[in-house]
C-alpha positions as CSV (number, residue, x, y, z in Angstrom):
1,M,0.0,0.0,0.0
2,K,1.4,3.4,-1.0
3,K,1.4,6.2,1.6
4,L,-1.1,9.0,1.5
5,P,0.6,12.1,0.0
6,Y,-0.8,14.7,2.4
7,G,1.5,17.7,2.5
8,I,3.9,16.3,-0.1
9,S,4.6,18.6,-3.0
10,N,8.0,17.4,-4.2
11,Y,7.5,14.8,-6.9
12,E,10.9,13.1,-6.5
13,E,10.3,12.6,-2.8
14,L,6.8,11.4,-3.4
15,I,7.9,8.6,-5.7
16,E,11.1,7.6,-4.0
17,D,9.4,7.4,-0.5
18,G,6.5,5.4,-1.8
19,Y,3.6,7.9,-1.7
20,Y,0.6,7.5,-4.0
21,Y,0.4,9.7,-7.1
22,A,-2.7,10.4,-9.1
23,D,-1.2,10.4,-12.6
24,K,-1.4,13.8,-14.3
25,T,1.6,13.2,-16.6
26,M,-0.6,13.1,-19.7
27,Y,-0.8,16.8,-19.4
28,L,3.0,17.2,-19.9
29,E,2.4,15.7,-23.4
30,K,-0.5,18.1,-24.0
31,L,1.5,21.1,-22.9
32,E,4.4,20.1,-25.0
33,N,2.3,19.6,-28.1
34,I,0.5,22.9,-28.2
35,A,2.0,25.7,-30.2
36,E,2.7,28.1,-27.3
37,K,5.9,27.7,-25.3
38,R,5.1,30.2,-22.5
39,I,2.2,29.1,-20.4
40,M,0.2,30.8,-17.6
41,F,-2.0,28.5,-15.6
42,L,-4.0,29.5,-12.5
43,R,-5.9,27.6,-9.8
44,P,-7.2,28.3,-6.3
45,R,-5.0,27.7,-3.2
46,K,-4.1,24.1,-2.3
47,F,-5.1,22.6,-5.7
48,G,-1.8,20.8,-6.4
49,K,0.0,23.6,-8.3
50,T,3.4,23.1,-6.6
51,L,3.3,19.4,-7.1
52,F,2.6,19.8,-10.8
53,T,5.5,22.2,-11.2
54,S,7.7,19.6,-9.5
55,V,6.5,17.0,-12.0
56,L,7.4,19.3,-14.8
57,E,10.8,20.0,-13.3
58,N,11.8,16.4,-12.8
59,Y,10.6,15.4,-16.2
60,Y,12.5,18.0,-18.2
61,D,15.6,18.3,-16.1
62,I,18.7,17.2,-18.1
63,K,20.3,16.2,-14.8
64,K,17.5,13.6,-14.1
65,V,17.9,11.5,-17.2
66,D,19.3,8.6,-15.2
67,K,16.2,8.7,-12.9
68,F,13.6,8.8,-15.6
69,E,12.5,5.2,-15.4
70,K,12.4,5.3,-11.6
71,L,10.4,8.5,-11.5
72,Y,8.1,8.0,-14.4
73,G,8.2,4.3,-15.4
74,N,4.7,3.7,-14.0
75,T,3.1,6.8,-15.4
76,Y,1.5,7.7,-18.7
77,I,4.4,9.9,-19.7
78,G,6.9,7.1,-18.8
79,K,5.1,4.8,-21.3
80,N,4.7,7.6,-23.8
81,P,7.8,9.8,-23.4
82,T,8.0,13.0,-25.5
83,K,11.0,14.2,-27.5
84,L,11.9,16.9,-25.1
85,R,12.2,14.8,-21.9
86,N,15.4,15.5,-19.9
87,T,16.6,18.2,-22.3
88,Y,16.5,21.4,-20.3
89,N,18.3,23.3,-17.6
90,I,15.5,24.0,-15.1
91,L,15.4,27.5,-13.5
92,R,12.7,27.4,-10.9
93,F,11.4,30.3,-8.8
94,N,8.9,30.3,-5.9
95,F,7.7,33.7,-4.7
96,S,5.6,32.6,-1.7
97,G,6.5,33.7,1.8
98,I,7.9,37.2,1.0
99,D,7.6,39.8,3.8
100,T,5.3,42.5,2.4
101,T,5.4,44.8,5.5
102,N,6.7,47.7,3.4
103,A,8.4,48.4,0.0
104,E,11.9,47.7,1.3
105,T,11.0,44.3,2.8
106,T,9.1,43.3,-0.3
107,I,12.0,44.2,-2.7
108,K,14.5,42.5,-0.4
109,G,12.4,39.4,-0.2
110,F,11.8,39.3,-3.9
111,K,15.6,39.6,-4.5
112,E,16.3,36.9,-2.0
113,K,14.0,34.5,-3.7
114,V,15.6,35.2,-7.0
115,S,19.1,34.8,-5.5
116,I,18.3,31.5,-3.9
117,A,16.9,30.1,-7.2
118,I,19.9,31.3,-9.2
119,E,22.4,30.0,-6.6
120,G,20.7,26.5,-6.9
121,F,20.7,26.7,-10.7
122,V,24.4,27.7,-10.9
123,A,25.5,24.9,-8.5
124,K,23.3,22.2,-10.2
125,Y,24.5,22.9,-13.8
126,G,28.1,23.8,-13.1
127,L,28.1,27.4,-14.2
128,D,31.0,29.7,-13.5
129,F,28.9,32.5,-12.1
130,Y,29.1,34.8,-9.0
131,V,25.7,35.7,-7.4
132,N,26.7,39.2,-6.7
133,P,24.7,40.5,-3.6
134,E,25.2,44.1,-4.8
135,L,23.1,43.4,-8.0
136,T,19.3,43.9,-8.1
137,A,17.0,41.0,-8.8
138,E,16.7,42.0,-12.4
139,G,20.5,42.5,-12.6
140,L,21.1,39.0,-11.3
141,L,18.7,37.5,-13.9
142,S,20.2,39.5,-16.7
143,S,23.8,38.5,-15.7
144,L,22.8,34.9,-15.4
145,I,21.3,34.8,-18.9
146,E,24.4,36.4,-20.4
147,A,26.7,33.9,-18.6
148,F,24.6,31.0,-19.7
149,K,24.7,32.1,-23.3
150,I,28.5,32.1,-23.2
151,Q,29.1,28.9,-21.2
152,K,26.2,26.7,-22.4
153,A,25.5,27.9,-25.9
154,E,24.0,24.6,-27.0
155,D,21.6,24.3,-24.0
156,K,18.2,25.8,-23.3
157,I,16.5,26.9,-20.1
158,Y,13.0,26.0,-18.9
159,V,11.8,28.6,-16.4
160,I,9.2,27.5,-13.9
161,I,7.6,30.2,-11.6
162,D,5.4,29.0,-8.8
163,E,3.2,31.3,-6.7
164,Y,4.1,34.2,-9.1
165,D,1.3,36.3,-7.6
166,H,1.6,35.4,-3.9
167,F,3.4,38.5,-2.6
168,A,1.6,40.8,-5.1
169,N,-1.8,39.6,-3.9
170,E,-0.7,40.2,-0.3
171,L,0.3,43.7,-1.2
172,L,-2.8,44.4,-3.2
173,G,-5.0,43.3,-0.4
174,F,-3.2,45.4,2.3
175,N,-1.2,48.1,0.5
176,T,-2.5,49.0,-2.9
177,N,-0.2,52.0,-3.4
178,Q,2.8,50.0,-2.6
179,F,1.7,47.4,-5.1
180,K,1.3,49.9,-7.9
181,N,4.8,51.3,-7.2
182,L,6.4,47.9,-7.5
183,V,4.7,46.9,-10.7
184,S,4.5,50.3,-12.4
185,K,6.5,51.1,-15.5
186,N,9.7,51.7,-13.4
187,G,8.9,49.1,-10.7
188,K,11.5,46.5,-9.7
189,V,9.3,43.5,-10.2
190,R,8.1,44.6,-13.7
191,K,11.7,45.2,-14.8
192,W,12.6,41.6,-13.7
193,Y,9.8,40.2,-16.0
194,E,11.1,42.4,-18.8
195,I,14.5,40.8,-18.5
196,L,12.9,37.3,-18.5
197,K,11.1,38.3,-21.7
198,E,14.4,39.3,-23.3
199,G,15.8,35.9,-22.3
200,T,13.2,34.2,-24.5
201,E,15.0,35.7,-27.5
202,S,18.1,33.6,-26.7
203,V,18.4,30.8,-24.1
204,V,15.0,30.8,-22.3
205,D,13.0,28.3,-24.5
206,R,10.0,27.5,-22.3
207,I,8.2,29.1,-19.3
208,F,5.5,27.7,-17.1
209,I,3.9,30.2,-14.6
210,T,1.3,29.3,-12.0
211,G,-0.5,31.2,-9.2
212,V,-4.0,32.0,-8.1
213,A,-5.2,35.1,-9.8
214,P,-4.3,37.3,-12.8
215,I,-4.3,40.3,-10.5
216,T,-0.8,41.2,-11.5
217,L,-0.8,40.1,-15.2
218,D,-1.8,43.5,-16.5
219,S,1.0,45.2,-14.6
220,L,3.7,42.6,-14.4
221,T,3.3,41.3,-17.9
222,S,2.7,44.4,-19.8
223,G,6.4,44.1,-20.5
224,F,6.0,40.3,-20.8
225,N,3.1,39.9,-23.3
226,I,4.2,36.5,-24.6
227,G,2.4,34.2,-22.1
228,S,-0.6,32.1,-23.2
229,D,-3.2,31.7,-20.4
230,K,-4.6,28.2,-20.3
231,T,-6.6,28.6,-17.1
232,Q,-10.0,28.2,-18.8
233,N,-8.9,25.9,-21.6
234,D,-11.2,22.9,-21.8
235,A,-8.3,20.5,-22.5
236,F,-6.7,21.4,-19.1
237,N,-9.8,21.5,-16.9
238,E,-8.8,18.3,-15.0
239,M,-5.0,19.0,-14.9
240,M,-5.1,19.8,-11.2
241,G,-7.3,18.6,-8.4
242,F,-9.0,15.1,-8.3
243,T,-11.6,13.7,-10.5
244,E,-14.1,11.4,-8.7
245,E,-12.5,8.4,-10.3
246,E,-9.0,9.5,-9.1
247,L,-10.4,10.0,-5.6
248,K,-12.0,6.5,-5.6
249,E,-8.7,5.0,-6.8
250,L,-6.8,6.8,-4.0
251,M,-9.2,5.5,-1.4
252,K,-8.9,2.0,-2.8
253,E,-5.2,2.2,-2.5
254,Q,-5.6,3.2,1.1
255,N,-7.6,0.0,1.8
256,I,-10.8,2.0,2.4
257,S,-13.5,-0.5,1.7
258,K,-16.4,0.1,-0.7
259,E,-18.8,0.2,2.3
260,E,-16.7,2.9,3.9
261,Q,-16.5,4.8,0.6
262,K,-20.3,4.8,0.4
263,E,-20.3,6.6,3.8
264,I,-17.5,9.1,3.3
265,L,-17.7,9.9,-0.5
266,P,-21.0,11.8,-0.3
267,I,-19.5,13.9,2.5
268,M,-16.4,14.7,0.5
269,K,-18.5,15.4,-2.5
270,E,-20.7,17.8,-0.6
271,N,-17.7,19.7,0.9
272,Y,-14.8,19.5,-1.6
273,D,-16.3,18.8,-5.1
274,G,-17.9,21.1,-7.6
275,Y,-15.1,23.0,-9.3
276,R,-15.3,23.5,-13.1
277,F,-12.7,25.9,-14.5
278,S,-13.7,25.9,-18.2
279,L,-17.0,26.5,-19.7
280,Y,-17.2,23.1,-21.4
281,G,-14.9,21.1,-19.0
282,K,-15.9,17.5,-18.8
283,E,-15.8,17.0,-15.1
284,K,-16.2,18.8,-11.8
285,M,-13.1,18.6,-9.7
286,Y,-12.4,18.0,-6.0
287,N,-10.0,20.2,-4.1
288,S,-7.1,17.7,-3.8
289,N,-5.6,19.1,-0.6
290,M,-9.0,19.2,1.2
291,C,-9.5,15.5,0.2
292,L,-6.1,14.5,1.5
293,Y,-6.7,16.3,4.7
294,F,-10.0,14.5,5.2
295,L,-8.5,11.1,4.4
296,N,-5.5,11.6,6.5
297,N,-7.7,12.3,9.5
298,Y,-10.1,9.5,8.6
299,L,-7.3,6.9,8.4
300,E,-5.8,8.0,11.8
301,N,-9.1,7.5,13.7
302,R,-11.3,5.6,11.2
303,R,-14.1,8.1,11.7
304,I,-15.2,11.2,9.9
305,P,-13.2,14.3,11.0
306,T,-15.0,16.8,13.2
307,Q,-13.4,19.7,11.4
308,L,-14.0,19.3,7.6
309,I,-11.7,22.1,6.5
310,D,-8.0,22.3,7.0
311,V,-7.2,25.4,9.2
312,N,-4.4,26.2,6.8
313,I,-6.8,26.4,3.9
314,A,-9.3,28.4,5.9
315,S,-6.6,31.0,6.8
316,D,-5.5,31.2,3.2
317,Y,-9.0,32.0,2.0
318,T,-9.5,34.5,4.9
319,K,-6.4,36.4,3.8
320,L,-7.4,36.4,0.2
321,G,-10.8,37.6,1.1
322,K,-9.2,40.9,1.9
323,M,-9.0,41.5,-1.9
324,L,-12.7,41.5,-2.2
325,D,-12.6,45.0,-0.6
326,L,-11.1,46.3,-3.8
327,C,-14.6,46.4,-5.1
328,K,-16.3,49.2,-3.2
329,G,-19.9,50.0,-2.6
330,E,-23.1,48.2,-3.4
331,E,-21.6,46.1,-6.3
332,R,-19.7,43.9,-3.8
333,E,-22.7,43.4,-1.5
334,K,-25.0,42.7,-4.4
335,V,-22.7,40.0,-5.8
336,I,-22.2,38.4,-2.4
337,E,-25.9,38.4,-1.6
338,K,-26.8,36.8,-5.0
339,T,-24.2,34.1,-4.7
340,V,-24.8,33.1,-1.1
341,S,-28.5,32.9,-1.8
342,G,-27.8,30.4,-4.5
343,E,-29.0,32.5,-7.5
344,G,-25.7,32.3,-9.3
345,I,-24.3,35.0,-11.6
346,V,-24.0,35.0,-15.4
347,S,-20.9,36.9,-16.2
348,E,-17.8,36.9,-18.4
349,I,-14.5,36.1,-16.6
350,T,-11.9,38.8,-16.7
351,Q,-8.5,37.5,-17.8
352,K,-6.5,40.5,-16.8
353,F,-7.1,42.9,-13.9
354,N,-5.8,46.4,-14.0
355,P,-5.0,47.5,-10.4
356,A,-4.9,51.2,-11.4
357,M,-8.6,51.1,-12.0
358,E,-11.4,50.4,-9.5
359,F,-12.8,46.9,-9.6
360,T,-16.1,46.5,-11.5
361,E,-18.8,44.0,-10.7
362,T,-17.4,41.7,-13.4
363,D,-13.9,42.0,-11.9
364,L,-15.3,41.0,-8.5
365,V,-17.1,38.0,-9.9
366,S,-14.0,37.0,-11.8
367,M,-11.8,37.3,-8.7
368,L,-14.2,35.1,-6.7
369,Y,-13.8,32.5,-9.5
370,Y,-10.0,32.6,-9.4
371,L,-10.0,32.3,-5.6
372,G,-12.3,29.3,-5.6
373,Y,-15.3,31.0,-4.0
374,L,-17.2,30.6,-7.3
375,T,-17.0,28.1,-10.1
376,I,-18.5,27.6,-13.5
377,E,-21.7,25.7,-12.9
378,D,-23.2,26.0,-16.4
379,E,-23.4,28.3,-19.4
380,E,-26.1,30.8,-20.3
381,V,-26.3,32.6,-23.6
382,G,-22.7,31.7,-24.2
383,Y,-21.4,33.1,-20.9
384,P,-20.4,31.2,-17.7
385,K,-23.0,30.9,-15.0
386,L,-21.1,30.9,-11.7
387,N,-22.1,29.6,-8.3
388,I,-20.5,28.5,-5.0
389,P,-18.9,25.1,-5.6
390,N,-19.4,23.3,-2.3
391,K,-20.4,23.5,1.4
392,V,-16.9,24.4,2.6
393,M,-16.9,27.4,0.4
394,K,-20.5,28.3,1.5
395,E,-19.3,28.4,5.1
396,I,-16.4,30.7,4.3
397,Y,-18.6,32.8,2.1
398,S,-21.3,33.0,4.8
399,D,-18.7,34.1,7.4
400,Y,-17.6,36.9,5.0
401,F,-21.2,38.0,4.4
402,L,-21.8,38.3,8.2
403,Q,-18.5,40.2,8.5
404,I,-19.8,42.8,6.0
405,L,-23.1,43.1,7.9
406,K,-21.2,43.6,11.2
407,R,-19.1,46.3,9.6
408,N,-22.2,48.0,8.3
409,I,-23.9,48.1,11.7
410,D,-20.7,48.6,13.7
411,V,-22.1,46.6,16.6
412,D,-20.8,43.5,18.4
413,I,-23.2,40.7,17.9
414,N,-23.3,37.9,20.5
415,E,-22.1,34.9,18.5
416,N,-22.5,32.0,20.9
417,Y,-22.9,29.3,18.3
418,T,-22.2,26.5,20.9
419,E,-25.3,27.6,23.0
420,I,-27.4,28.0,19.8
421,A,-26.5,24.4,18.7
422,R,-27.1,23.0,22.2
423,E,-30.5,24.6,22.4
424,I,-31.6,23.3,19.0
425,A,-30.1,19.8,19.3
426,L,-31.2,19.1,22.9
427,E,-34.5,21.1,23.2
428,G,-35.6,21.7,19.6
429,K,-35.9,25.4,20.4
430,I,-34.7,28.3,18.2
431,D,-34.9,31.2,20.7
432,K,-31.2,31.9,20.7
433,I,-30.6,31.8,16.9
434,V,-33.7,34.0,16.4
435,E,-32.3,36.5,18.9
436,M,-29.1,36.7,16.9
437,L,-31.1,37.3,13.8
438,R,-33.1,40.0,15.6
439,E,-29.9,41.7,16.6
440,Y,-28.8,42.0,13.0
441,L,-32.1,43.3,11.8
442,K,-32.5,45.9,14.6
443,N,-29.0,47.3,14.0
444,L,-29.3,47.6,10.2
445,S,-30.1,51.1,9.0
446,N,-33.4,52.2,7.8
447,R,-31.9,52.5,4.3
448,D,-31.1,48.8,4.4
449,F,-34.8,48.0,5.0
450,I,-35.6,49.5,1.6
451,K,-34.1,46.4,0.0
452,F,-35.3,44.0,2.6
453,D,-37.5,41.1,1.6
454,E,-38.1,37.5,2.7
455,K,-35.0,36.3,0.8
456,Y,-32.7,38.7,2.6
457,V,-33.9,37.8,6.0
458,K,-33.5,34.1,5.1
459,L,-30.0,34.9,3.8
460,I,-28.9,36.3,7.2
461,F,-30.4,33.3,9.1
462,Y,-28.8,30.9,6.6
463,C,-25.4,32.4,7.1
464,I,-25.8,32.2,10.9
465,A,-27.0,28.5,10.7
466,M,-23.9,27.6,8.5
467,N,-21.9,27.9,11.7
468,L,-23.8,25.1,13.5
469,K,-21.4,22.3,12.7
470,I,-23.4,19.4,14.2
471,F,-26.2,20.0,11.7
472,R,-26.6,19.4,8.0
473,L,-28.2,22.5,6.5
474,K,-30.7,22.2,3.7
475,S,-32.2,25.3,2.2
476,E,-34.6,26.2,-0.6
477,M,-31.9,28.7,-1.6
478,E,-29.7,25.8,-2.5
479,V,-32.0,23.6,-4.5
480,Q,-34.3,26.2,-6.1
481,R,-37.5,24.1,-5.8
482,K,-40.5,23.7,-3.5
483,Y,-38.8,22.9,-0.3
484,P,-38.7,24.2,3.3
485,D,-36.8,27.5,3.7
486,I,-34.5,26.1,6.3
487,L,-34.0,22.5,7.5
488,L,-31.5,21.7,10.1
489,I,-30.8,17.9,10.3
490,P,-28.5,16.4,12.9
491,K,-25.4,14.9,11.3
492,D,-25.3,12.2,14.0
493,R,-28.8,11.0,14.6
494,S,-27.7,8.3,17.0
495,K,-27.3,10.8,19.8
496,G,-31.0,11.7,19.8
497,Y,-30.4,15.3,18.6
498,K,-33.5,17.1,17.4
499,G,-34.0,18.7,14.0
500,V,-35.7,22.0,13.0
501,M,-37.7,23.1,10.0
502,I,-38.5,26.8,9.5
503,E,-40.7,28.6,7.1
504,F,-39.9,32.3,6.7
505,K,-42.1,35.2,5.7
506,Y,-41.5,39.0,5.6
507,L,-43.7,42.1,5.9
508,K,-42.8,45.7,5.7
509,K,-43.7,47.8,8.7
510,E,-46.8,49.3,7.0
511,E,-48.0,45.7,6.2
512,A,-48.1,44.6,9.9
513,E,-51.8,43.9,9.9
514,K,-51.2,41.0,7.5
515,L,-49.2,39.1,10.2
516,K,-51.8,36.5,10.9
517,G,-52.4,35.8,7.3
518,K,-48.6,35.3,6.7
519,Q,-48.4,33.0,9.7
520,E,-51.3,30.9,8.3
521,E,-49.7,30.8,4.9
522,A,-46.4,29.5,6.5
523,R,-48.3,26.9,8.6
524,N,-50.0,25.5,5.5
525,Q,-46.7,25.3,3.7
526,I,-45.2,23.4,6.6
527,K,-48.1,20.9,6.5
528,E,-47.4,20.3,2.8
529,Y,-43.7,19.7,3.5
530,M,-44.6,17.2,6.2
531,K,-46.0,15.0,3.5
532,F,-42.5,14.6,1.8
533,E,-41.0,11.2,2.5
534,E,-37.6,12.9,3.2
535,I,-39.2,15.1,5.9
536,K,-41.2,12.2,7.4
537,D,-38.0,10.2,8.0
538,I,-36.6,12.9,10.3
539,Q,-37.2,12.0,13.9
540,D,-37.8,14.7,16.6
541,L,-38.4,17.4,14.0
542,N,-39.6,20.7,15.5
543,C,-41.4,23.0,13.1
544,Y,-41.6,26.8,13.2
545,T,-43.0,29.7,11.3
546,V,-40.9,32.9,11.5
547,V,-42.4,36.2,10.3
548,A,-40.2,39.3,10.3
549,V,-42.1,42.6,10.3
550,N,-39.4,45.1,9.5
551,D,-37.0,44.4,12.4
552,E,-39.5,42.6,14.7
553,I,-39.7,38.8,14.6
554,Y,-42.7,36.7,15.4
555,V,-42.1,33.0,16.0
556,E,-44.8,30.3,16.1
557,K,-44.1,26.6,16.9
558,I,-46.3,24.2,14.9
């Protein structure tokens, strides 16, 4: 049995130490066979980008020719090698982890990353080259290219850049002016890319760049307009992440029985699946890191993990969420409300962002797509229809929506989710969660009530309920059909926890006299829902009508 490759992003280590590898090497052949030699490929955090760049590095490295059979013998590319295998000097950069406190630390960190990569390159390929600490990052790269031309005139360089946008995204989220200075016409980072472009006229033959978002493309690459972006190309939709078949094969390799798979696969599908990156991509993809996190925990204890999201992933998405603030005003809130409510958004996807200009609604939707908050669900009139891919993203999204509300009302809300969960699970009551909803409604401004309707009240309640981890949340907003507004079903029914079904209604202040009629309408709907077989099967189900009249809430237990 091969080991589970959780946390392993070095391909050579993965193979030599007996870890499982979901074979993606057929994409090396595809990349080599297309006309373009300089490729940009973007995916959300923790989607296997670094491992793929390592696969590229080991395959094309002229120094790894003797290891080819060992590293690739059992893969697609090992059985179908291409003509360019083991023919390049690999110059690899990784720009993650740069200190972006200020311009000085950023420039220093960028240069250090460049220096480290060049030092490794010089040592590996035996160049007579001094990495002069007095030179700038662009000066080092320029000098290296000149030295390579002289000393290895017959050889070519394959440049691999991982996390190309990491430090730039950090800057853009926290210090926009500093970002603009670094990538402007005279900026240090942009000059470095201009030198790299010049290298393609001589010894730099191929380039593969990966990251999360094209936030820096318009600035960094305006002097580097030779890259071909394959992010949304149908042929490469499944290049990173797991297909369902790959995930099943991985579980089989870990001796997870078919009976166990029947139990855990639906949970993984609900929480980690759903990503489609091209309009006509064949399959939806699972986030590979999230799947490995889940399986690693499952294999240790042989039970479903309590926490379904890796804290490292959660923190990454929280930091990247800062960039959503680049879109100001109502456009941002409108987009977030529509997507959290499950409506979806039909929009083109921006391929290059210009940081010098304020983000538009289209830019924001596109950013959410690149970060993994939204994915391509379908197409409508030739444009992508985007929606939230899975439950994990819904939880992160819901937290962000509540943060926006709290910023708007500037009031601390008592968020005792533990007590709320206990009250519902043990007593079948909703007093505490309704009180939290009431706090939000009372503190929202009168202006906010102009746009209030039943959907908006449900949306706030839904986002609160997403934090109740012991329940499975079902919502009409998710399925878009005749269904209860909110259904909270205990994940572990063996403990005797109670469930809750709620039907919402909303009235404006001047419509308060219609309260009893709305309550009766909600009661009748609940009676209809109780005829559903799915609802009948839920034991200890407590049913409520909740009618909001402006900021007042009227609860009735059925």
